[in-house]
C-alpha positions in Angstrom: -62.7 17.8 -2.4 -63.5 20.2 -5.2 -62.1 19.9 -8.7 -59.4 22.6 -8.3 -57.9 21.0 -5.1 -58.1 17.5 -6.7 -56.3 18.7 -9.9 -53.6 20.4 -7.8 -53.0 17.4 -5.6 -52.8 15.1 -8.6 -50.3 17.5 -10.2 -48.1 17.3 -7.1 -48.2 13.5 -7.1 -47.2 13.3 -10.8 -44.3 15.8 -10.2 -43.1 13.8 -7.2 -43.1 10.5 -9.1 -41.4 12.1 -12.0 -38.5 13.3 -9.9 -37.3 9.8 -9.3 -36.9 9.2 -13.0 -35.3 12.6 -13.9 -31.7 13.5 -13.2 -32.4 16.6 -11.2 -28.8 17.0 -9.9 -25.4 15.6 -10.2 -25.6 14.2 -6.6 -27.5 11.3 -8.2 -24.3 10.1 -10.0 -22.1 7.2 -9.0 -18.5 7.5 -7.8 -15.6 7.1 -10.3 -14.0 3.7 -10.9 -10.2 3.3 -10.5 -9.0 0.4 -12.6 -5.4 0.6 -11.4 -2.7 2.8 -10.0 0.9 2.0 -10.7 4.5 3.3 -10.9 7.1 3.0 -13.7 9.5 1.8 -11.0 8.3 0.5 -7.6 11.9 0.5 -6.1 14.1 3.6 -6.3 17.2 5.1 -4.6 17.1 8.2 -2.3 16.4 11.3 -4.3 15.5 9.3 -7.4 12.2 9.7 -9.3 9.4 7.4 -10.6 6.4 8.2 -12.7 3.0 7.5 -11.1 -0.1 7.0 -13.2 -3.8 6.1 -12.6 -6.3 4.6 -14.9 -9.8 5.8 -14.0 -13.2 6.2 -15.6 -16.6 7.6 -14.8 -19.8 5.5 -15.2 -21.9 8.6 -15.9 -19.5 10.0 -18.5 -18.5 13.0 -16.3 -15.2 14.8 -16.4 -12.6 13.7 -13.7 -10.1 15.5 -11.7 -7.2 14.1 -9.7 -5.6 14.8 -6.4 -2.2 13.1 -5.5 -1.1 13.1 -1.9 2.2 11.9 -0.4 1.4 9.9 2.8 5.0 9.1 3.8 7.3 11.9 2.6 8.6 12.5 -1.0 7.4 15.2 -3.3 5.8 15.7 -6.7 8.2 17.5 -9.1 8.4 18.8 -12.7 9.6 16.4 -15.4 12.1 19.0 -16.8 13.3 20.1 -13.3 13.2 17.4 -10.6 14.3 20.0 -8.0 11.1 22.1 -8.4 7.9 20.9 -7.0 4.6 21.2 -8.9 1.9 23.6 -7.9 -1.0 21.3 -8.8 -1.4 17.5 -8.9 -4.6 17.5 -11.0 -3.3 15.0 -13.6 -3.5 11.3 -14.2 0.3 11.0 -14.6 2.8 12.6 -12.2 6.5 12.5 -11.3 7.4 11.6 -7.7 10.8 12.2 -6.1 11.9 9.9 -3.3 12.9 11.4 0.0 16.3 11.0 1.8 14.7 8.5 4.2 14.4 4.8 3.3 11.6 2.3 3.4 8.1 1.9 2.0 6.5 5.2 0.9 2.8 5.4 0.1 1.2 7.8 -2.3 -2.6 8.2 -2.5 -4.7 9.2 -5.5 -8.2 10.6 -5.1 -10.3 10.8 -8.3 -13.3 13.2 -8.3 -16.2 13.5 -10.7 -18.5 16.4 -11.5 -21.1 15.0 -9.1 -18.7 15.4 -6.2 -18.2 11.7 -5.8 -14.7 10.3 -5.1 -12.7 7.1 -5.3 -9.4 6.4 -3.6 -6.4 4.1 -4.1 -2.7 4.0 -3.1 0.6 2.9 -4.6 3.7 1.9 -2.6 7.3 2.7 -3.5 10.3 1.2 -1.8 13.1 3.7 -1.3 16.5 2.2 -0.8 19.7 3.7 0.5 22.6 4.4 -1.9 24.3 1.1 -0.9 21.1 -1.0 -0.8 20.2 -3.4 -3.6 17.4 -2.4 -6.0 14.9 -5.1 -6.6 12.7 -5.3 -9.7 9.9 -7.9 -10.2 9.9 -8.6 -13.9 7.0 -11.1 -14.0 4.1 -11.1 -13.4 3.3 -7.4 -13.7 1.5 -5.3 -11.1 -2.3 -5.6 -11.3 -2.1 -8.7 -13.6 -5.0 -11.2 -13.6 -3.9 -14.8 -13.6 -6.1 -17.9 -14.1 -5.9 -20.5 -11.4 -6.1 -23.1 -14.1 -2.5 -22.4 -15.1 -1.5 -24.6 -12.0 1.8 -22.7 -11.4 3.7 -19.7 -12.6 7.2 -18.3 -12.3 7.8 -15.1 -10.3 10.9 -13.6 -11.9 13.0 -10.8 -10.3 16.4 -9.2 -10.7 18.5 -6.8 -8.6 21.2 -4.2 -8.9 24.0 -4.9 -8.1 23.8 -8.4 -9.5 26.0 -10.0 -6.8 24.0 -10.7 -3.7 24.0 -13.0 -0.7 20.4 -14.1 -1.2 16.9 -13.3 -2.5 13.6 -14.4 -0.9 10.1 -14.4 -2.4 6.9 -14.0 -0.3 3.2 -14.3 -1.2 0.9 -12.7 1.3 3.7 -12.7 3.8 4.5 -16.4 3.4 7.9 -17.4 2.0 7.6 -19.5 -1.1 11.3 -19.6 -2.3 14.9 -18.5 -1.8 17.9 -18.2 -4.0 21.6 -17.7 -3.1 24.3 -15.5 -4.7 22.3 -14.5 -7.8 21.1 -11.2 -9.2 18.3 -12.8 -11.2 16.0 -15.5 -9.9 12.8 -17.4 -10.7 10.5 -18.7 -8.0 7.8 -21.3 -8.7 4.4 -20.3 -7.3 1.5 -22.8 -7.3 -1.7 -21.0 -8.0 -4.1 -23.9 -8.5 -7.2 -23.5 -6.2 -6.3 -19.9 -5.2 -8.6 -17.0 -5.8 -8.7 -13.3 -5.2 -6.1 -10.6 -4.6 -2.5 -11.6 -3.7 0.6 -9.6 -2.8 4.0 -10.7 -4.1 7.2 -9.4 -2.3 10.8 -10.1 -3.3 13.5 -9.1 -0.8 17.3 -9.1 -1.4 20.3 -9.1 1.0 23.8 -7.9 0.4 26.6 -8.3 2.9 29.1 -5.5 2.4 32.9 -5.6 3.1 32.3 -3.3 6.0 30.5 -6.1 7.8 27.1 -4.5 7.5 24.1 -5.9 5.7 21.7 -4.0 3.5 18.3 -5.0 2.1 16.1 -4.0 -0.7 12.6 -5.1 -1.8 9.8 -4.7 -4.3 6.1 -5.6 -4.1 3.3 -6.0 -6.5 -0.4 -6.8 -6.3 -2.1 -9.3 -8.6 -5.4 -11.2 -8.7 -6.0 -14.9 -9.1 -9.2 -15.8 -11.1 -10.5 -19.0 -9.7 -12.0 -21.7 -11.8 -15.5 -23.2 -11.3 -15.7 -27.0 -11.7 -18.5 -28.4 -13.8 -21.1 -30.6 -12.2 -21.2 -34.2 -13.3 -24.4 -35.2 -15.2 
């Protein structure tokens, strides 16, 4: 191999090796991180509104844009005119209006960065009928982190109206407590030895004078931080 070919080949190798260390395009970036998505109220009446907000960041320091999507009806509306839908959902905080139908409604958030990478999450809102009780979980808060070393905590909830037949509390679909004829209740939850994500759901029943029964509910997601026992010497 003559000197010119050797020099050219060496230059190509150096350029190729250098490409791995250089940021030659935004495709090399990481996707955004969503630290949490929540709502000001997770239980609303038909046609009522709640504010949705997402907390997101980018590990590369890139700018972010947001895309909110309703998966189960409902609409994004203006704060000063809830009867007018917004033309763009590119914002970290948005107002959502509940539909006329009842039940759990999911809203998805997609966060994009300048590298074209995306992260997704959803928030669930319970829509109750006009005559259905509204349930609010006061404690703990959505997305809370709780240490398992606390042994047990109180799940506190209240309802409107305040006169009900009963309230039940579930953790991951398993009932942990029930209260009768009370608009505000506390349920003891033993968290010792638990670890990881948990879903808390409180459901209320009201028996109307017409003989019908209506229900309302609210759900939150929290995480238990397990403790690691120390080894004996």
